SEKELUM-615762 format. One record per residue (C-alpha): residue number from 1; residue in one letter; x, z, y. Coordinates in steps of 0.001 Angstrom, whole numbers, plus 524288, in hexadecimal, padded with zeros to 5 digits. Layout:
N
{r NUM; 'A'; {X; Z; Y}}
...
//
This chain:
408
{r 1; 'M'; {CF01C; 20031; 5CDB5}}
{r 2; 'K'; {CE943; 20D22; 5C944}}
{r 3; 'A'; {CE6DD; 210D7; 5BAFA}}
{r 4; 'K'; {CDF63; 21A29; 5B27D}}
{r 5; 'E'; {CE030; 21C3B; 5A338}}
{r 6; 'L'; {CD2AE; 21C67; 59D69}}
{r 7; 'E'; {CCD3D; 21D97; 58F7B}}
{r 8; 'F'; {CC061; 219C7; 58820}}
{r 9; 'E'; {CBB7C; 21F49; 57BB3}}
{r 10; 'G'; {CAF4C; 21B1C; 573CC}}
{r 11; 'H'; {CA98D; 20F07; 56DF1}}
{r 12; 'L'; {CB0C4; 206DB; 577F6}}
{r 13; 'I'; {CAF06; 1F932; 571B9}}
{r 14; 'D'; {CA1E5; 1F81D; 56C01}}
{r 15; 'S'; {C9BA6; 1FFED; 57772}}
{r 16; 'M'; {CA24E; 1F6B5; 57FF2}}
{r 17; 'I'; {CA976; 201BE; 5885B}}
{r 18; 'F'; {CB6B0; 1FC98; 58899}}
{r 19; 'P'; {CB384; 1EEAE; 58B8D}}
{r 20; 'K'; {CAB47; 1F3BB; 596EF}}
{r 21; 'A'; {CB69F; 1FC62; 59BAA}}
{r 22; 'L'; {CBFEA; 1EFFD; 59BB9}}
{r 23; 'D'; {CB4EE; 1E890; 5A329}}
{r 24; 'V'; {CB456; 1F31F; 5AD5B}}
{r 25; 'I'; {CC316; 1F346; 5AFC8}}
{r 26; 'L'; {CC384; 1E43D; 5B0DE}}
{r 27; 'D'; {CB6A0; 1E327; 5B8FD}}
{r 28; 'L'; {CBCBD; 1ECE7; 5C2F0}}
{r 29; 'E'; {CC9D7; 1E54B; 5C304}}
{r 30; 'G'; {CD16F; 1F09D; 5BC86}}
{r 31; 'E'; {CDBAB; 1F01A; 5B220}}
{r 32; 'F'; {CDD8D; 1F6DA; 5A535}}
{r 33; 'E'; {CE737; 1F9C9; 59ACE}}
{r 34; 'I'; {CE21A; 1FD9A; 58CD8}}
{r 35; 'L'; {CEB5D; 208DF; 58827}}
{r 36; 'E'; {CE42C; 20B48; 57C06}}
{r 37; 'F'; {CD804; 206A1; 5743E}}
{r 38; 'R'; {CD45F; 20C3C; 5673A}}
{r 39; 'I'; {CC801; 20582; 56083}}
{r 40; 'G'; {CBF45; 20DAE; 5580B}}
{r 41; 'K'; {CC05B; 20946; 54A41}}
{r 42; 'K'; {CB282; 20C91; 545A8}}
{r 43; 'K'; {CA57E; 20B27; 54C94}}
{r 44; 'H'; {CA4D5; 219B7; 54FA3}}
{r 45; 'D'; {CB31B; 21AD8; 554D9}}
{r 46; 'H'; {CB5AB; 21B4C; 5636D}}
{r 47; 'S'; {CBFD4; 21276; 56994}}
{r 48; 'Y'; {CC92E; 2172E; 57409}}
{r 49; 'A'; {CCFB3; 20FF4; 57F5D}}
{r 50; 'R'; {CD97D; 21435; 58943}}
{r 51; 'M'; {CDCEA; 20B72; 5951C}}
{r 52; 'I'; {CE265; 20BAA; 5A276}}
{r 53; 'V'; {CDA02; 205BD; 5AD6F}}
{r 54; 'F'; {CE094; 2006F; 5B973}}
{r 55; 'G'; {CDAC0; 1FF06; 5C75C}}
{r 56; 'K'; {CDFC4; 1FA10; 5D3CC}}
{r 57; 'D'; {CDF1F; 20751; 5DA81}}
{r 58; 'D'; {CD964; 21451; 5D8D6}}
{r 59; 'K'; {CCC7F; 20FA9; 5DE87}}
{r 60; 'H'; {CCB8D; 20364; 5D55A}}
{r 61; 'L'; {CCFF1; 20BD1; 5C93A}}
{r 62; 'D'; {CC573; 21643; 5CC92}}
{r 63; 'E'; {CBB3D; 20B35; 5CD01}}
{r 64; 'I'; {CBEFB; 2063F; 5BEC6}}
{r 65; 'L'; {CBF72; 2136B; 5B9B6}}
{r 66; 'K'; {CB1F4; 2175B; 5BE35}}
{r 67; 'E'; {CABF1; 20B49; 5B7C0}}
{r 68; 'L'; {CB3CB; 20E38; 5AB38}}
{r 69; 'H'; {CAF8F; 21C13; 5AB47}}
{r 70; 'K'; {CA17B; 217F5; 5A9FA}}
{r 71; 'I'; {CA537; 211AB; 59CC1}}
{r 72; 'G'; {CABC8; 21DBC; 59710}}
{r 73; 'A'; {CBA60; 21BE0; 59C01}}
{r 74; 'R'; {CC156; 22907; 59BDC}}
{r 75; 'I'; {CCE18; 22BC4; 5A3F7}}
{r 76; 'V'; {CD7D5; 23027; 599C9}}
{r 77; 'E'; {CDDAD; 23BE8; 5A11F}}
{r 78; 'V'; {CD2BE; 24671; 59F64}}
{r 79; 'E'; {CCFD6; 24D06; 5AC8E}}
{r 80; 'D'; {CC4A8; 255BE; 5B04A}}
{r 81; 'V'; {CB951; 25005; 5B7EA}}
{r 82; 'E'; {CBADA; 25040; 5C6F3}}
{r 83; 'L'; {CB060; 25823; 5CDB3}}
{r 84; 'A'; {CABE0; 25957; 5DC2D}}
{r 85; 'R'; {CA145; 26240; 5E191}}
{r 86; 'A'; {C943B; 25CF1; 5E765}}
{r 87; 'P'; {C956D; 25F40; 5F61A}}
{r 88; 'A'; {C867D; 260D7; 5F6EE}}
{r 89; 'N'; {C79FE; 25EE2; 5EF6A}}
{r 90; 'K'; {C7896; 250FD; 5EB25}}
{r 91; 'V'; {C85CC; 24DDA; 5F09F}}
{r 92; 'L'; {C9087; 2494E; 5E8E8}}
{r 93; 'P'; {C9F8A; 249BE; 5E9E9}}
{r 94; 'E'; {CA730; 23D05; 5EC74}}
{r 95; 'G'; {CAA83; 23516; 5E066}}
{r 96; 'F'; {CA064; 23B8E; 5D7C2}}
{r 97; 'Y'; {C9EDF; 236D5; 5C98F}}
{r 98; 'V'; {C927B; 22E9F; 5C70B}}
{r 99; 'T'; {C8D5F; 22F84; 5B8EB}}
{r 100; 'T'; {C8A50; 224F2; 5AF57}}
{r 101; 'N'; {C7F50; 227C9; 5A557}}
{r 102; 'H'; {C8911; 22852; 599BD}}
{r 103; 'P'; {C8D2D; 23600; 593FB}}
{r 104; 'T'; {C978E; 23B65; 59CD0}}
{r 105; 'F'; {CA154; 24644; 59B0D}}
{r 106; 'V'; {CA995; 24D08; 5A591}}
{r 107; 'R'; {CB5F4; 2556D; 5A3E1}}
{r 108; 'Y'; {CB492; 26202; 5AA89}}
{r 109; 'N'; {CBE1F; 26D1F; 5A89E}}
{r 110; 'G'; {CC4C5; 26643; 59DD5}}
{r 111; 'E'; {CB769; 2639C; 595DD}}
{r 112; 'W'; {CAF06; 25829; 59496}}
{r 113; 'L'; {CA160; 25A98; 598E3}}
{r 114; 'E'; {C960A; 2515E; 5961B}}
{r 115; 'V'; {C8E7A; 24E70; 5A1EC}}
{r 116; 'E'; {C80B4; 25373; 59FDE}}
{r 117; 'D'; {C74A9; 24AC1; 5A2C0}}
{r 118; 'I'; {C7BBC; 23EF3; 5A4B9}}
{r 119; 'S'; {C7545; 23311; 5AC26}}
{r 120; 'M'; {C7ABC; 22837; 5B51A}}
{r 121; 'D'; {C7D73; 228E2; 5C43B}}
{r 122; 'R'; {C7E38; 237D4; 5C50E}}
{r 123; 'V'; {C8A22; 240DF; 5C6E4}}
{r 124; 'I'; {C907E; 24B77; 5BECF}}
{r 125; 'A'; {C9086; 25A31; 5C2E0}}
{r 126; 'I'; {C97AD; 264D5; 5BCA2}}
{r 127; 'R'; {C8EC2; 27110; 5BC07}}
{r 128; 'D'; {C91F7; 27D61; 5B49C}}
{r 129; 'G'; {C9C68; 27664; 5ABF8}}
{r 130; 'K'; {C935F; 26B94; 5A7FE}}
{r 131; 'A'; {C9292; 25D87; 5AD05}}
{r 132; 'Y'; {C851A; 25892; 5B16C}}
{r 133; 'C'; {C8041; 24AB8; 5B5D1}}
{r 134; 'V'; {C790C; 24CBE; 5C17B}}
{r 135; 'A'; {C722B; 24481; 5CC13}}
{r 136; 'I'; {C7687; 24448; 5DA66}}
{r 137; 'D'; {C6A95; 24C23; 5DE41}}
{r 138; 'E'; {C6DF1; 256B1; 5D444}}
{r 139; 'V'; {C7B8A; 2596D; 5DA17}}
{r 140; 'V'; {C7CF5; 266E6; 5E06C}}
{r 141; 'E'; {C8706; 26A63; 5EB43}}
{r 142; 'G'; {C9364; 26F7D; 5E3FE}}
{r 143; 'D'; {C90F6; 2686B; 5D6D6}}
{r 144; 'L'; {C9D07; 263C8; 5D06C}}
{r 145; 'I'; {C9BCD; 254CE; 5CFEA}}
{r 146; 'V'; {CA412; 24BCC; 5C791}}
{r 147; 'V'; {CACCC; 2430E; 5CF81}}
{r 148; 'G'; {CB338; 2369B; 5CAE8}}
{r 149; 'E'; {CB52C; 2328E; 5BCA6}}
{r 150; 'R'; {CBFA3; 23C24; 5B895}}
{r 151; 'G'; {CBBF7; 244C3; 5AD65}}
{r 152; 'V'; {CAF7F; 23CDF; 5AB16}}
{r 153; 'R'; {CACE6; 236B2; 59DDF}}
{r 154; 'V'; {CA1AA; 22D2E; 59B4D}}
{r 155; 'V'; {C9D67; 22A0B; 58D31}}
{r 156; 'L'; {C9675; 21CC0; 58BC5}}
{r 157; 'P'; {C8C06; 21AD8; 58158}}
{r 158; 'E'; {C91B2; 212ED; 576EC}}
{r 159; 'R'; {C8BDD; 2082E; 56D9E}}
{r 160; 'P'; {C84DE; 20F4E; 561E3}}
{r 161; 'R'; {C8D8F; 20FD0; 555CB}}
{r 162; 'K'; {C81E7; 20B8B; 54DCE}}
{r 163; 'S'; {C7E60; 1FD17; 54F9B}}
{r 164; 'T'; {C6F9C; 1FB53; 551D5}}
{r 165; 'Y'; {C66C2; 1F13D; 55792}}
{r 166; 'F'; {C62D5; 1FA85; 561AE}}
{r 167; 'E'; {C6DAE; 1FFB9; 56942}}
{r 168; 'F'; {C6907; 20881; 57572}}
{r 169; 'M'; {C7691; 2081B; 57C24}}
{r 170; 'G'; {C761F; 1F898; 57D4A}}
{r 171; 'G'; {C7064; 1F83C; 58AD2}}
{r 172; 'K'; {C695C; 1EBDC; 586CA}}
{r 173; 'V'; {C5D35; 1E524; 58C38}}
{r 174; 'S'; {C5776; 1D826; 587D2}}
{r 175; 'S'; {C4A62; 1D23A; 58708}}
{r 176; 'E'; {C4E87; 1CA26; 57B1D}}
{r 177; 'R'; {C50AE; 1D4AA; 5717E}}
{r 178; 'P'; {C4707; 1D6EF; 566DC}}
{r 179; 'T'; {C3E2C; 1E1CD; 56CF3}}
{r 180; 'E'; {C3767; 1E653; 56049}}
{r 181; 'R'; {C4486; 1E8CD; 55A16}}
{r 182; 'I'; {C498A; 1F098; 565D9}}
{r 183; 'I'; {C3D32; 1F863; 56593}}
{r 184; 'E'; {C3E8C; 1FB81; 5579E}}
{r 185; 'A'; {C4D11; 20030; 55A5D}}
{r 186; 'I'; {C486E; 20804; 56509}}
{r 187; 'A'; {C3DD5; 20EA8; 55C77}}
{r 188; 'G'; {C4839; 21231; 5523E}}
{r 189; 'E'; {C50C0; 2184C; 55C62}}
{r 190; 'I'; {C4534; 22007; 56275}}
{r 191; 'Y'; {C4155; 223F9; 55460}}
{r 192; 'Q'; {C4E93; 228E1; 55071}}
{r 193; 'L'; {C5016; 22FFA; 55DA7}}
{r 194; 'K'; {C443A; 23724; 55C09}}
{r 195; 'L'; {C47D5; 23B5D; 54E30}}
{r 196; 'N'; {C5484; 24030; 55369}}
{r 197; 'G'; {C4D5D; 24852; 55D95}}
{r 198; 'G'; {C5112; 23F0F; 56909}}
{r 199; 'R'; {C49EC; 23E64; 575A6}}
{r 200; 'I'; {C43CC; 231D3; 57B5E}}
{r 201; 'A'; {C3F1E; 22F86; 58990}}
{r 202; 'V'; {C367A; 22484; 58DCF}}
{r 203; 'V'; {C3691; 21EFC; 59BE7}}
{r 204; 'A'; {C29E8; 2172D; 59DFE}}
{r 205; 'G'; {C249A; 20EB5; 5A859}}
{r 206; 'P'; {C15A8; 20C7B; 5AB5B}}
{r 207; 'A'; {C1633; 1FFB0; 5A3CC}}
{r 208; 'V'; {C151B; 207D6; 59776}}
{r 209; 'D'; {C072C; 20A6F; 59B9C}}
{r 210; 'H'; {C038D; 1FD7B; 59F26}}
{r 211; 'T'; {C0637; 1F91F; 59104}}
{r 212; 'S'; {C03E5; 1FD4F; 582C0}}
{r 213; 'A'; {C1055; 204CB; 583E4}}
{r 214; 'R'; {C0910; 21177; 588E1}}
{r 215; 'N'; {C0287; 21551; 57C64}}
{r 216; 'A'; {C0FCE; 212AC; 574AB}}
{r 217; 'L'; {C1790; 21BA5; 57EB9}}
{r 218; 'A'; {C0D3D; 2261A; 57E1C}}
{r 219; 'A'; {C0E2F; 2255D; 56E79}}
{r 220; 'L'; {C1CEA; 22657; 56F1F}}
{r 221; 'I'; {C1BAB; 232FE; 57870}}
{r 222; 'R'; {C1142; 238CA; 56F5D}}
{r 223; 'E'; {C19ED; 236A8; 56316}}
{r 224; 'G'; {C25E7; 23C1B; 56848}}
{r 225; 'Y'; {C2E7D; 230C6; 56B2F}}
{r 226; 'V'; {C2F2C; 233D0; 579D4}}
{r 227; 'N'; {C34F9; 2402E; 57EFF}}
{r 228; 'L'; {C3476; 23CF0; 58D87}}
{r 229; 'L'; {C2D33; 233B6; 59693}}
{r 230; 'L'; {C31EF; 22F7F; 5A319}}
{r 231; 'S'; {C2A5F; 226C5; 5AC7C}}
{r 232; 'G'; {C2297; 226B8; 5B928}}
{r 233; 'N'; {C1597; 228B8; 5BF27}}
{r 234; 'A'; {C10A0; 21AD0; 5BB3C}}
{r 235; 'L'; {C1253; 21C5F; 5AD24}}
{r 236; 'A'; {C0B20; 2298F; 5ACD9}}
{r 237; 'V'; {C0047; 22565; 5B55D}}
{r 238; 'H'; {BFCC5; 2183A; 5ADDB}}
{r 239; 'D'; {BFE70; 21E93; 5A1E0}}
{r 240; 'I'; {BF47F; 2290E; 5A552}}
{r 241; 'E'; {BEBA5; 21EC6; 5ABF2}}
{r 242; 'I'; {BEAF5; 217B6; 59DEC}}
{r 243; 'S'; {BE6EE; 224E0; 5985F}}
{r 244; 'I'; {BDBC4; 22760; 5A1C7}}
{r 245; 'F'; {BD6E6; 219B1; 5A603}}
{r 246; 'G'; {BDCE8; 210B3; 59BCB}}
{r 247; 'T'; {BE31D; 208F6; 5A65E}}
{r 248; 'S'; {BF140; 2072A; 5AB10}}
{r 249; 'L'; {BF2E2; 20246; 5B996}}
{r 250; 'G'; {BE3B3; 2000D; 5B878}}
{r 251; 'M'; {BE589; 1F6DE; 5AD01}}
{r 252; 'D'; {BDD53; 1F974; 5A0A6}}
{r 253; 'I'; {BE85D; 1FC62; 596F3}}
{r 254; 'C'; {BE0E4; 1F6BF; 58AF5}}
{r 255; 'K'; {BDA9C; 1EAB5; 59155}}
{r 256; 'G'; {BE54E; 1E7AB; 59AD1}}
{r 257; 'R'; {BDD9B; 1E480; 5A5FA}}
{r 258; 'P'; {BDAB4; 1EC2A; 5B30C}}
{r 259; 'V'; {BCF8B; 1F5ED; 5B402}}
{r 260; 'A'; {BC70C; 1F5C5; 5C00F}}
{r 261; 'G'; {BCC52; 200A3; 5C8ED}}
{r 262; 'G'; {BD795; 20274; 5BF5D}}
{r 263; 'N'; {BE200; 20185; 5CA06}}
{r 264; 'R'; {BDD6A; 20FC9; 5CE15}}
{r 265; 'H'; {BDE9F; 215A8; 5C0A0}}
{r 266; 'H'; {BED7A; 219EC; 5C23E}}
{r 267; 'L'; {BE99F; 22137; 5CF1F}}
{r 268; 'Y'; {BDDBE; 2273D; 5C82B}}
{r 269; 'T'; {BE7C5; 22B40; 5BD02}}
{r 270; 'I'; {BF03F; 231D1; 5C66D}}
{r 271; 'S'; {BE5B9; 238D9; 5CDCF}}
{r 272; 'K'; {BE0BF; 23E2F; 5BF96}}
{r 273; 'I'; {BED97; 2436E; 5BBA1}}
{r 274; 'I'; {BF0F8; 249EB; 5C867}}
{r 275; 'A'; {BE317; 25070; 5C859}}
{r 276; 'A'; {BE562; 254A3; 5B98E}}
{r 277; 'G'; {BF2BB; 25AF4; 5BE51}}
{r 278; 'G'; {BFBD2; 250EC; 5B798}}
{r 279; 'I'; {BFDC1; 249E3; 5AB32}}
{r 280; 'R'; {BFEDA; 2553B; 5A1C7}}
{r 281; 'K'; {BF1C2; 25B78; 5A78E}}
{r 282; 'A'; {BEB80; 24E28; 5A687}}
{r 283; 'V'; {BEF16; 24D63; 59808}}
{r 284; 'E'; {BEA91; 25B87; 595AB}}
{r 285; 'K'; {BDD63; 258E1; 59C70}}
{r 286; 'G'; {BDB19; 24C08; 59462}}
{r 287; 'I'; {BDC9F; 242D3; 59FA4}}
{r 288; 'I'; {BE81B; 23BAE; 5996C}}
{r 289; 'K'; {BE504; 23916; 58B18}}
{r 290; 'D'; {BF03C; 22FC3; 586E7}}
{r 291; 'G'; {BFC74; 2293D; 58AAA}}
{r 292; 'I'; {C0A87; 22A6C; 58E0E}}
{r 293; 'M'; {C08FF; 23682; 59717}}
{r 294; 'Y'; {BFE9E; 23CDF; 58D83}}
{r 295; 'E'; {C0764; 23CF5; 58297}}
{r 296; 'C'; {C1369; 241B4; 58A8C}}
{r 297; 'I'; {C0A4C; 24E00; 58DF2}}
{r 298; 'K'; {C04FE; 24FB0; 580A7}}
{r 299; 'N'; {C12BF; 24EB9; 57A45}}
{r 300; 'N'; {C1AC8; 2569A; 58491}}
{r 301; 'V'; {C22D0; 24B40; 58797}}
{r 302; 'P'; {C28B5; 24C76; 5946E}}
{r 303; 'F'; {C271B; 241CC; 59F6C}}
{r 304; 'I'; {C2C95; 23FF4; 5AC6D}}
{r 305; 'L'; {C254A; 2373C; 5B680}}
{r 306; 'A'; {C2DE2; 232F4; 5C1A1}}
{r 307; 'G'; {C26D9; 22EFB; 5CDB0}}
{r 308; 'S'; {C2941; 222E0; 5D687}}
{r 309; 'I'; {C24C5; 21D79; 5E39B}}
{r 310; 'R'; {C1A52; 2157A; 5DD35}}
{r 311; 'D'; {C1300; 2207F; 5D664}}
{r 312; 'D'; {C040E; 22226; 5D896}}
{r 313; 'G'; {C00FA; 23175; 5D892}}
{r 314; 'P'; {C0A38; 2341F; 5D199}}
{r 315; 'L'; {C060A; 23BFE; 5C633}}
{r 316; 'P'; {C0959; 24AC7; 5C6C4}}
{r 317; 'E'; {C1403; 24A2C; 5BCBE}}
{r 318; 'V'; {C1C04; 23F15; 5C3D0}}
{r 319; 'I'; {C2855; 24455; 5CAB1}}
{r 320; 'T'; {C2800; 23D6B; 5D7ED}}
{r 321; 'D'; {C3598; 24228; 5DBCD}}
{r 322; 'V'; {C3E65; 23774; 5D4EE}}
{r 323; 'M'; {C4A28; 24055; 5D56D}}
{r 324; 'V'; {C432A; 24B8B; 5CEC2}}
{r 325; 'A'; {C3D51; 241BA; 5C4CA}}
{r 326; 'K'; {C4B18; 23C85; 5C23D}}
{r 327; 'K'; {C508D; 24A84; 5BF8B}}
{r 328; 'E'; {C4529; 24C80; 5B6A7}}
{r 329; 'M'; {C46C6; 24070; 5AEEA}}
{r 330; 'K'; {C556F; 242EE; 5AD96}}
{r 331; 'K'; {C5236; 250DE; 5A887}}
{r 332; 'A'; {C484E; 24B63; 59EF0}}
{r 333; 'L'; {C520F; 2417F; 599A8}}
{r 334; 'R'; {C5C0B; 24A9D; 594B2}}
{r 335; 'G'; {C5D48; 249A9; 5862F}}
{r 336; 'V'; {C5555; 23CD7; 5856B}}
{r 337; 'D'; {C5AC7; 233CA; 57B17}}
{r 338; 'M'; {C53DE; 22730; 57E04}}
{r 339; 'V'; {C4C0D; 22221; 58941}}
{r 340; 'I'; {C4253; 216EA; 58810}}
{r 341; 'M'; {C3EDD; 21096; 59564}}
{r 342; 'L'; {C32B2; 208EC; 595AD}}
{r 343; 'A'; {C2F0E; 1FEF0; 5A07E}}
{r 344; 'T'; {C343F; 205AA; 5AC72}}
{r 345; 'M'; {C3FB2; 20137; 5B432}}
{r 346; 'L'; {C4033; 20BEA; 5BE2D}}
{r 347; 'H'; {C3E3B; 21757; 5B4B1}}
{r 348; 'S'; {C4718; 21138; 5AA3D}}
{r 349; 'I'; {C526B; 21022; 5B40A}}
{r 350; 'A'; {C5057; 21D15; 5B9BF}}
{r 351; 'V'; {C50BC; 22473; 5AC9A}}
{r 352; 'G'; {C5C0F; 21B41; 5A814}}
{r 353; 'N'; {C6436; 221BA; 5B330}}
{r 354; 'L'; {C615A; 22EE5; 5AD90}}
{r 355; 'L'; {C65EB; 22B93; 59ED1}}
{r 356; 'P'; {C72E3; 22E17; 598B7}}
{r 357; 'S'; {C7831; 22154; 592F0}}
{r 358; 'N'; {C7623; 2264F; 584DC}}
{r 359; 'V'; {C6750; 22750; 58685}}
{r 360; 'K'; {C616E; 21C95; 57EA8}}
{r 361; 'T'; {C5930; 21481; 58888}}
{r 362; 'I'; {C4FC9; 209E5; 585C1}}
{r 363; 'C'; {C494A; 2028E; 5918D}}
{r 364; 'V'; {C3CF3; 1F9F9; 58E58}}
{r 365; 'D'; {C37EB; 1F0FE; 598F9}}
{r 366; 'M'; {C32ED; 1E3B9; 59A02}}
{r 367; 'N'; {C3D2E; 1E0C5; 5A4DE}}
{r 368; 'P'; {C4B7A; 1DFB7; 5A024}}
{r 369; 'S'; {C50E3; 1E216; 5AD87}}
{r 370; 'T'; {C4AC8; 1F098; 5AB6C}}
{r 371; 'V'; {C553A; 1F42D; 5A12B}}
{r 372; 'T'; {C5F85; 1EC0A; 5A83D}}
{r 373; 'K'; {C5E04; 1F3D1; 5B46C}}
{r 374; 'L'; {C5DC9; 20072; 5AC65}}
{r 375; 'M'; {C6A4F; 1FCB8; 5A616}}
{r 376; 'D'; {C705F; 1F8FD; 5B326}}
{r 377; 'R'; {C6DA1; 20570; 5B91E}}
{r 378; 'G'; {C7652; 20C5C; 5AEA8}}
{r 379; 'T'; {C6C8E; 20DE5; 5A2A8}}
{r 380; 'H'; {C757F; 205E6; 59A30}}
{r 381; 'Q'; {C70BC; 20BCB; 58CF2}}
{r 382; 'A'; {C6311; 205AF; 58EFC}}
{r 383; 'I'; {C5DE6; 1FAF0; 5868A}}
{r 384; 'G'; {C521A; 1F2E8; 58ABA}}
{r 385; 'V'; {C46C7; 1EE32; 583EB}}
{r 386; 'V'; {C40C9; 1E316; 58B99}}
{r 387; 'T'; {C31F4; 1E352; 587F0}}
{r 388; 'D'; {C24E7; 1E7E9; 58C59}}
{r 389; 'V'; {C238F; 1F689; 58B15}}
{r 390; 'G'; {C15E4; 1F437; 585AB}}
{r 391; 'L'; {C1BE4; 1EE1B; 579C9}}
{r 392; 'F'; {C281F; 1F6FD; 57859}}
{r 393; 'L'; {C2189; 203F9; 577D0}}
{r 394; 'P'; {C16E1; 20098; 56CFA}}
{r 395; 'L'; {C20B9; 1FA73; 564CF}}
{r 396; 'L'; {C2A16; 20553; 56684}}
{r 397; 'Y'; {C1F98; 20F2A; 5622C}}
{r 398; 'E'; {C1B8E; 205FC; 556BE}}
{r 399; 'K'; {C2A31; 2061A; 55252}}
{r 400; 'L'; {C2B65; 2145A; 553A3}}
{r 401; 'K'; {C1EEE; 21637; 54B64}}
{r 402; 'N'; {C249D; 20D68; 540C7}}
{r 403; 'L'; {C30D9; 21590; 53FF7}}
{r 404; 'E'; {C2882; 221ED; 53E7E}}
{r 405; 'R'; {C21A9; 21BB2; 533BF}}
{r 406; 'R'; {C2DA4; 216C2; 52CDA}}
{r 407; 'E'; {C3413; 224B7; 52D94}}
{r 408; 'S'; {C27F6; 22C2C; 52924}}
//
C-alpha cells in the first residue's frame, strides 16, 4: 500500500468538510488513520485534523488525493508548486492542475500566492511572480503552468458563523419553501450589501420582458441596486420593443393578447436600433423612452449582451463571438459580491462557471431543474427560488422600498 499524511483546518464539523473527506476515502475504497483531531471549542474557533490516507498503489492514492484536495486537504510536508512550461499557445503540459471555483493558493519560491481571478475548470499560470487563473485559450507558449496538486491549497467556503434563516452557502432549491420570506431575506442582503458599497450583477432572460418584472428591474437599475447587467440579444430586443410598440413578441403587454402584425415588431425594433446607430444613440434620440436598457444607458450601468445562433439581427451591441463575450463577462464580474440570475438557464450556467464560490448567487426560475443543473455544474453556492420571475422582482422591489422607508 501507499500512504500520504494530510491535514485539514477550518470549521470541519458544522461545514461538513471532515465527514465529506471520510466519505471520499471510503467511496474510493481507500483507508485512513486519524492521527490528531482538535475540535474548536467556540463557534469562531477552527478545528484541525491530521490523518494518513492509504491507497492500493501510487495511482490509487493519487486518485484519492485529487478528490480530497478539492475539499481543502493539504499535504503536511510543505513543498513548492510543480511547474511546467506550455509547449505552444493553447497547449498545456501533461498533468496540468485544473482549478475549482474556491479560493486557491499556490506555494511559489517559499511564499503562498493567492490565485487571482479564480473560477472553475481553468489552469494556473505563474506570470511575473503572481499566480493567475486562466482559460486554455489564454495560455501562451512558455507560460509556467501548475502541474499536479503539490504546493496547491484550496479553501472551501464555510457555513456562516451567524445563524440566519437565509444562508447563501446552503446550495438549496425547493418549491415548497415560503417564497415571500425568502424574498424578504434576499432584499435584506441586497440592502446591506449596497450600504457597504458592494456590487450586484443581474443575469436576465427575455421572460423578464414578457411579465411585469420588466418595470421592477428597470426601477432597480434606476435606483442603484444593479451594477452590471448580463444577458443576450432577446432581452434587449423585447425590452426595446415594449418601449417602442407596447408589445413583447407581438403580444400587447397590457392586454395580454396578440396585436395584428405584432409578430414583425421585434424585427422592426432591431432595424430601428441599427439605423439609429445602437442602443445608446436610440436613447439619446428619444426612440427608446423607458425600460431596462434605457435605465442602463441613463444611469451608466454597464451591460454585456452575449449572442447566440438563434439571434435575429442582432442589435449592434451584441457580442457575436461567444469566446469574446465570455472574456468580457469574466472581466466585468471581477469584484462583484452578488449575482441574481433571473429565468435564463443557459446564461445562468455560463455565468456560474465564471464565478468564485464566495460570490453570493441567487437563481430564480419556475423550473427547479435550472438551479439543480447550475449546482451540478459546480456552482454549489447557488440558492434557488422556484417561482415566476414576474412575481419575484416586483415583490423584491417592494421589500427594498419598505427597508428604505424603515431606515429613513
